[in-house]
C-alpha positions in Angstrom: 42.6 -25.1 -36.0 39.5 -26.8 -34.6 36.6 -24.3 -34.2 36.4 -25.2 -30.5 40.1 -24.8 -29.8 40.8 -22.9 -26.6 44.1 -21.1 -26.2 45.9 -20.7 -23.0 44.5 -17.2 -22.4 41.0 -18.7 -22.8 41.7 -21.4 -20.2 42.8 -18.8 -17.7 39.7 -16.7 -18.3 37.5 -19.8 -18.0 39.0 -20.7 -14.7 38.5 -17.1 -13.4 34.9 -17.5 -14.5 34.5 -20.5 -12.3 34.0 -22.9 -15.2 35.9 -25.8 -16.7 37.2 -26.1 -20.2 35.0 -29.3 -20.5 31.9 -27.3 -19.6 32.7 -24.6 -22.1 33.3 -27.1 -24.9 30.0 -28.8 -24.0 28.2 -25.4 -24.3 29.9 -24.7 -27.7 28.7 -28.1 -28.9 25.1 -27.2 -28.0 25.0 -24.4 -30.5 25.6 -26.9 -33.3 22.9 -29.3 -32.2 19.4 -29.3 -33.8 17.2 -26.8 -32.1 15.8 -28.6 -29.0 12.0 -28.4 -29.5 9.6 -30.0 -27.1 6.8 -32.2 -28.5 3.4 -30.9 -27.4 0.6 -33.4 -27.2 -2.2 -31.1 -26.2 -2.8 -28.1 -23.9 -3.6 -28.7 -20.3 -7.3 -27.7 -19.6 -9.6 -27.8 -16.7 -10.2 -31.5 -16.0 -7.3 -32.6 -18.2 -4.2 -31.5 -16.3 -5.6 -28.4 -14.5 -7.5 -28.8 -11.3 -10.4 -26.6 -10.0 -11.3 -27.0 -6.4 -15.0 -26.7 -5.3 -15.8 -24.8 -2.2 -15.7 -27.8 0.1 -12.3 -29.0 -1.1 -10.9 -25.5 -1.0 -12.0 -25.1 2.6 -10.5 -28.5 3.4 -7.1 -27.5 1.9 -7.1 -24.2 3.8 -7.5 -26.2 7.0 -4.7 -28.6 5.9 -2.5 -25.5 5.4 -3.3 -24.0 8.8 -2.5 -27.2 10.6 0.3 -28.6 8.4 2.4 -25.4 8.2 3.2 -25.6 12.0 5.8 -28.3 11.4 7.2 -26.8 8.2 10.0 -24.5 7.5 8.6 -22.1 4.9 10.4 -19.5 2.7 9.5 -17.1 0.0 11.9 -17.1 -3.0 11.8 -14.0 -5.2 13.9 -13.6 -8.4 14.7 -9.9 -8.3 17.9 -9.6 -10.4 18.6 -7.0 -13.0 17.8 -3.4 -13.8 14.4 -2.2 -14.9 15.6 -0.8 -18.2 13.0 -2.6 -20.3 10.3 -1.2 -18.1 11.3 2.3 -19.3 12.2 1.4 -22.9 9.8 3.9 -24.5 10.6 6.7 -22.1 14.3 6.1 -22.7 13.8 6.4 -26.5 12.2 9.8 -26.1 14.8 10.9 -23.6 17.7 10.0 -26.0 16.2 11.2 -29.2 18.3 14.4 -29.1 15.6 16.9 -29.4 12.7 18.3 -27.4 9.5 16.4 -27.5 6.6 18.2 -29.3 3.4 17.4 -27.5 1.3 18.2 -30.5 3.3 15.9 -32.7 3.4 13.0 -30.3 -0.3 13.4 -29.6 -1.1 13.2 -33.4 1.1 10.2 -33.7 -0.7 8.6 -30.7 -4.1 9.3 -32.3 -2.9 7.8 -35.5 -2.2 4.5 -33.7 1.5 4.8 -33.0 1.9 2.6 -30.0 5.0 4.2 -28.5 3.6 7.7 -28.8 0.4 6.4 -27.1 2.5 5.1 -24.2 4.3 8.4 -23.8 1.0 10.3 -23.8 -0.4 7.9 -21.3 2.6 8.3 -19.1 2.5 12.1 -19.1 -1.2 12.3 -18.5 -1.0 9.9 -15.7 2.2 11.3 -14.1 0.7 12.4 -10.9 -0.9 9.0 -10.3 2.4 7.2 -10.0 3.5 6.2 -6.5 7.0 7.7 -7.3 5.5 11.1 -8.3 6.3 12.8 -5.0 9.9 11.6 -5.1 10.1 12.9 -8.7 8.6 16.2 -7.7 11.1 16.6 -4.9 14.0 15.7 -7.2 12.9 18.3 -9.8 12.4 20.9 -7.1 16.0 20.2 -5.9 17.1 20.9 -9.4 15.2 24.2 -9.6 12.2 22.9 -11.5 8.5 22.7 -11.0 6.7 19.8 -12.7 3.7 21.8 -13.8 5.8 24.5 -15.3 7.9 21.9 -17.2 4.7 20.3 -18.6 3.2 23.7 -19.6 6.5 24.6 -21.4 6.7 21.2 -23.1 10.0 20.4 -21.4 9.2 16.7 -21.1 12.8 15.4 -21.5 13.7 17.3 -18.3 11.1 15.3 -16.5 12.4 12.0 -18.0 16.0 13.0 -17.2 15.1 13.4 -13.5 13.1 10.2 -13.4 15.5 7.9 -15.3 19.0 9.1 -14.8 21.3 9.6 -11.8 20.6 13.3 -12.0 17.4 12.5 -10.3 15.8 9.2 -9.2 17.9 7.0 -11.5 15.0 4.6 -12.1 16.3 3.2 -15.4 19.3 1.8 -13.5 17.5 0.4 -10.5 16.0 -3.1 -10.3 12.2 -3.3 -10.3 12.3 -4.3 -6.6 13.5 -0.9 -5.6 11.0 1.2 -7.6 8.0 2.8 -5.9 4.9 0.7 -7.0 2.0 1.6 -4.8 0.8 4.7 -3.0 -0.8 4.7 0.5 -1.9 7.5 2.8 1.2 7.0 4.9 3.5 7.0 1.9 4.6 4.8 -1.0 6.0 1.3 -1.2 8.5 -0.4 -3.4 7.9 -3.8 -4.9 10.4 -5.2 -2.4 8.4 -3.8 0.5 5.2 -5.3 -0.9 6.8 -8.8 -0.8 7.8 -8.2 2.8 4.1 -7.4 3.6 2.9 -10.4 1.7 5.3 -12.8 3.4 4.0 -11.7 6.8 0.6 -13.3 6.0 1.5 -16.7 4.7 5.3 -17.4 5.3 5.7 -16.4 8.9 5.9 -19.3 11.4 4.2 -19.5 14.8 7.3 -17.9 16.3 6.9 -14.9 14.0 10.0 -15.7 12.0 9.5 -14.8 8.4 12.2 -16.1 6.0 12.6 -14.6 2.5 15.3 -15.0 -0.1 15.9 -12.6 -2.9 18.2 -13.1 -5.9 19.8 -9.8 -6.6 22.6 -8.3 -8.7 25.7 -7.6 -6.7 25.7 -3.9 -7.7 22.2 -3.5 -6.2 22.7 -5.4 -2.9 23.4 -2.2 -0.9 20.1 -0.7 -2.1 18.1 -3.8 -0.9 19.9 -3.7 2.4 19.2 0.0 2.8 15.5 -0.5 2.0 15.3 -3.4 4.4 17.0 -1.3 7.1 14.5 1.5 6.7 11.3 -0.4 6.1 11.9 -3.8 7.8 11.4 -2.5 11.4 8.2 -0.7 10.4 6.5 -3.8 9.0 7.9 -6.1 11.7 6.1 -3.9 14.3 3.0 -3.6 12.2 2.6 -7.3 11.5 4.2 -8.9 14.5 7.0 -10.7 12.6 10.7 -10.9 12.5 12.1 -10.9 9.0 14.9 -13.4 8.2 16.2 -12.2 4.9 18.9 -13.6 2.8 20.3 -12.5 -0.6 22.3 -14.2 -3.3 23.6 -13.3 -6.7 23.5 -15.3 -9.9 26.9 -17.1 -9.8 29.4 -16.1 -12.5 30.0 -19.8 -13.0 26.4 -20.1 -14.4 27.3 -17.6 -17.2 27.5 -19.2 -20.7 29.8 -18.7 -23.6 28.5 -16.7 -26.6 29.2 -17.6 -30.3 29.2 -15.9 -33.7 26.5 -16.8 -36.2 28.8 -19.5 -37.6 29.0 -21.1 -34.1 32.7 -20.1 -33.5 33.5 -18.5 -30.1 32.5 -14.8 -30.0 35.5 -12.7 -29.0 35.6 -9.2 -27.6 37.9 -6.5 -29.1 40.7 -7.6 -26.7 40.4 -11.2 -27.9 38.7 -12.5 -24.7 35.7 -14.8 -24.8 32.3 -13.3 -24.1 30.3 -14.8 -21.3 26.7 -13.8 -20.7 24.2 -14.5 -17.9 22.6 -17.9 -18.4 19.0 -16.9 -17.9 16.7 -17.5 -14.9 17.5 -21.2 -15.1 20.9 -20.3 -13.5 18.9 -19.5 -10.3 18.4 -23.2 -9.7 21.7 -23.2 -7.9 20.4 -20.4 -5.6 17.2 -22.3 -5.0 19.2 -25.5 -4.3 20.9 -23.8 -1.4 18.0 -22.5 0.6 17.1 -24.2 3.8 13.4 -24.9 3.7 10.7 -27.6 3.5 8.3 -25.5 1.4 9.2 -22.6 -0.9 6.8 -20.0 -2.4 8.2 -18.7 -5.7 6.8 -15.4 -7.2 8.2 -12.8 -9.5 9.3 -9.5 -8.1 6.8 -7.4 -10.1 3.6 -9.4 -9.4 2.3 -7.6 -6.3 -0.9 -5.7 -5.5 -1.9 -3.0 -3.0 -3.2 -4.0 0.4 -6.9 -3.8 -0.6 -6.4 -6.6 -3.2 -4.1 -8.8 -1.1 -6.7 -10.9 0.8 -7.7 -12.9 -2.3 -4.0 -13.4 -3.2 -3.3 -14.7 0.3 -6.2 -17.1 0.2 -4.9 -18.7 -3.0 -1.4 -18.9 -1.7 -2.6 -20.8 1.3 -4.9 -23.0 -0.7 -2.2 -24.1 -3.1 0.2 -24.6 -0.2 -2.4 -26.7 1.5 -2.7 -28.8 -1.6 1.0 -29.3 -1.6 1.0 -30.3 2.1 -1.7 -32.8 1.4 0.2 -34.3 -1.6 3.4 -34.5 0.5 1.6 -36.3 3.3 0.1 -38.8 0.9 3.5 -39.4 -0.7 5.1 -40.0 2.7 2.4 -42.4 3.6 2.8 -44.4 0.4 6.6 -44.5 0.7 6.4 -45.7 4.3 4.3 -48.6 3.2 6.4 -49.4 0.1 9.7 -49.7 2.0 8.3 -52.4 4.2 9.3 -56.0 3.5 7.6 -57.9 2.0 5.6 -55.3 0.1 1.9 -56.4 -0.3 -0.2 -56.1 -3.5 -2.7 -53.8 -1.8 0.0 -51.2 -1.1 1.3 -51.4 -4.6 -2.1 -51.1 -6.1 -3.1 -48.1 -3.9 0.2 -46.3 -4.7 -0.2 -46.9 -8.4 -3.8 -45.6 -8.3 -2.7 -42.4 -6.4 0.1 -41.8 -8.9 -2.2 -42.1 -11.9 -5.3 -40.3 -10.4 -3.7 -37.6 -8.3 -0.2 -37.1 -9.8 -1.3 -37.7 -13.4 1.7 -39.9 -14.1 1.4 -43.0 -16.3 2.8 -46.4 -15.4 3.9 -48.5 -18.4 2.1 -51.8 -18.9 5.2 -53.9 -18.5 5.8 -52.4 -15.1 2.2 -52.9 -14.0 2.4 -56.6 -15.0 5.9 -57.1 -13.6 6.9 -58.7 -10.4 6.3 -56.8 -7.1 9.9 -55.7 -6.7 9.9 -54.1 -10.2 6.7 -52.4 -9.5 7.8 -51.2 -6.1 11.1 -49.8 -7.4 9.3 -47.9 -10.2 6.7 -46.4 -8.0 9.2 -45.3 -5.4 11.2 -43.6 -8.1 8.2 -41.7 -9.2 7.4 -40.6 -5.6 11.0 -39.6 -4.8 11.0 -36.3 -6.5 10.5 -32.6 -5.6 6.8 -31.5 -5.9 5.5 -28.2 -7.3 2.0 -26.9 -7.3 1.7 -24.2 -10.0 -1.1 -21.7 -10.2 -2.5 -21.1 -13.7 -4.6 -18.2 -14.8 -7.0 -18.1 -17.8 -5.2 -17.0 -20.9 -5.7 -13.2 -21.3 -3.2 -12.7 -24.1 -0.1 -12.1 -22.0 3.1 -13.1 -23.7 4.8 -16.1 -22.2 4.4 -19.8 -21.4 1.6 -22.0 -20.3 0.7 -25.6 -19.2 0.9 -28.4 -21.7 1.0 -32.2 -21.9 4.5 -33.0 -23.4 5.8 -36.3 -24.7 9.4 -37.4 -24.2 11.4 -39.5 -26.7 9.8 -42.7 -25.3 6.3 -41.3 -25.8 5.6 -40.9 -22.1 3.5 -37.8 -21.3 4.1 -35.3 -18.4 2.8 -31.9 -17.3 5.2 -29.1 -18.3 5.3 -25.3 -18.3 6.3 -24.4 -21.9 7.5 -21.2 -23.4 7.2 -20.1 -27.0 10.9 -20.6 -27.6 10.5 -24.3 -26.9 8.0 -24.8 -29.7 8.6 -25.6 -33.4 6.2 -22.9 -34.7 7.0 -23.9 -38.2 5.0 -27.1 -37.5 1.3 -26.4 -38.1 0.3 -29.1 -35.7 2.6 -27.8 -32.9 1.6 -24.2 -33.6 -2.1 -25.0 -33.4 -1.7 -26.9 -30.1 0.3 -24.0 -28.6 -2.2 -21.4 -29.7 -5.1 -23.5 -28.4 -3.9 -23.1 -24.8 -6.6 -22.0 -22.4 -4.3 -21.0 -19.5 -1.2 -18.9 -18.8 1.8 -19.3 -16.4 1.9 -16.4 -14.0 5.0 -17.8 -12.1 3.1 -18.6 -8.9 4.6 -21.7 -7.5 4.7 -23.6 -4.2 7.5 -26.1 -4.1 8.3 -29.0 -1.8 12.0 -29.5 -2.0 12.6 -32.2 0.7 12.0 -35.9 0.3 9.6 -38.1 2.4 12.2 -38.5 5.1 12.9 -34.7 5.3 16.1 -34.7 3.4 16.8 -32.0 0.9 16.7 -33.0 -2.8 19.6 -32.3 -5.0 17.6 -30.3 -7.5 20.2 -30.7 -10.3 19.1 -34.3 -10.6 15.7 -33.4 -12.0 16.8 -31.0 -14.8 16.1 -31.8 -18.4 19.5 -30.7 -19.9 18.1 -30.8 -23.4 15.7 -27.9 -22.6 18.3 -25.2 -23.1 17.5 -22.1 -25.2 19.5 -20.3 -27.9 18.7 -16.7 -28.6 19.9 -14.0 -31.0 21.7 -11.0 -29.4 24.3 -8.4 -30.3 27.4 -6.9 -28.8 29.3 -3.9 -30.0 27.2 -3.9 -33.2 28.0 -7.6 -34.0 25.4 -10.3 -34.1 25.9 -13.3 -31.7 24.1 -16.3 -30.4 23.6 -16.7 -26.7 22.9 -19.8 -24.6 20.4 -20.0 -21.7 20.2 -22.8 -19.2 16.9 -24.7 -18.9 14.4 -22.2 -17.4 13.9 -22.3 -13.7 10.2 -23.3 -13.9 10.7 -25.0 -17.3 13.4 -27.5 -18.0 15.1 -27.1 -14.6 11.9 -28.5 -13.0 11.0 -30.9 -15.9 11.4 -34.0 -13.8 9.6 -32.8 -10.7 6.1 -33.9 -9.8 4.0 -31.1 -11.3 0.5 -30.2 -10.5 -1.5 -27.4 -12.1 -4.3 -25.5 -10.3 -6.5 -22.8 -11.7 -6.2 -19.5 -9.8 -8.1 -16.3 -10.4 -6.8 -13.4 -12.6 -6.4 -11.1 -9.6 -3.4 -13.2 -8.5 -1.5 -12.1 -11.7 -0.8 -8.4 -12.0 2.7 -8.0 -13.5 4.4 -4.7 -14.2 6.2 -5.0 -17.5 6.1 -1.3 -18.5 5.9 1.7 -16.3 2.3 2.4 -17.5 1.2 -0.9 -16.0 1.3 0.9 -12.7 -1.6 3.1 -13.9 -3.9 0.1 -14.1 -6.6 0.0 -11.5 -5.0 -3.0 -9.9 -2.0 -1.0 -8.9 -3.8 2.2 -7.9 -5.2 3.0 -4.4 -8.5 1.7 -3.4 -11.5 3.8 -4.7 -12.1 6.7 -2.4 -8.5 6.8 -1.1 -5.6 8.9 -2.1 
């Protein structure tokens, strides 16, 4: 029997999944392909792929945004799927170890350099500084406990149980969006609420309408709706906006089939195929369905308290102004290029803009070709979605960054590249990757309509070869999983891409619970 043979039960399951047999066979074939590495040419640096705006240009772009946004339909798109389990990985380990935690022992381990013990000590010592502390204190009180007594008696697992499980706050099973991140005199806010507050500053239109779209897991949708119902009216009154929120889930049809280490289909104990979520690249379908001219994309955990927001807002508006300027220039060039007959001056100006501003190369044969060939090529380069991506200086965070990448023809383009895309066994590629000066904080502004105002079909601009294969396990058995080209990686590979340096303050992710103890997530000095 062929290794990709699908039996009748498989075909029924595939149909229920919303997939086709052809698509599943295509996915199975990807596992046997050589690993799809990108070819790095060099890192993007300031002046070579990354722009830095001086004070005068920055002021000009801010004015462009303030005037240009009036005719635009803007929206904030926030990937907010999944539970926050990884955020509490260390705490869950201590909770589930089956014995009480010895403070003396864990303190010694922390002093000796044990990283997990150090994180646990930091958590307990900073417990009262978390925005969720009052909720935890109340949950413990309802269970007949007092937090100070539990700490004095060394009953730390009781504290963890009420924080992480459904006996208390159930934080390990909630998405990051619904966790309390920041404390204010009037109360605490979830990450979801902080995005509502942010959007009021740079998304809301002149009519006060403030559109946001969150991708959520279906099981958590009711929690989002409850939070919106409670907090939404408060912020609408405070900021003079009307929230227009929409939610979507990652479609089951974007799940991918898993395989065994020998690339045969992985089967569950009942013989059924195993399908797994296809990574954040699956959200391209969700993005493709939003109704907007301009979309701000930002991760759910990258928010700051109010006293740090102004600088974040400034850079959001500045990068959006740059996108508006680019879109206006593209529209002007396209309007001239569609005229008959096209003149050499219009062709030359369009080519210069493409090379100088969009940093795209035009092959010599095209430059020397007849006017119709040049026009067709230039219009194709212009007729693409545009993204302006903020880039922060590399501070050692894990993840991707901006690089010049060469395709199979040798043409270079700007791409956001993750470690998994790189052949780290190649000394040359490894050295290029590690010489990167900037990091991708996932801070994008996207133009997803063409020069005539029609929505792009974003599927047309994906690099299908930029998929990822990762090692996972299920029921104690090893497997290989397939991820679609990443949302801001291969899924946007054929967009017009522009990188702008933004300050570190715009990037404050919360990867572990202790990140909330950093000064960037604490109240302003002098305030509770």
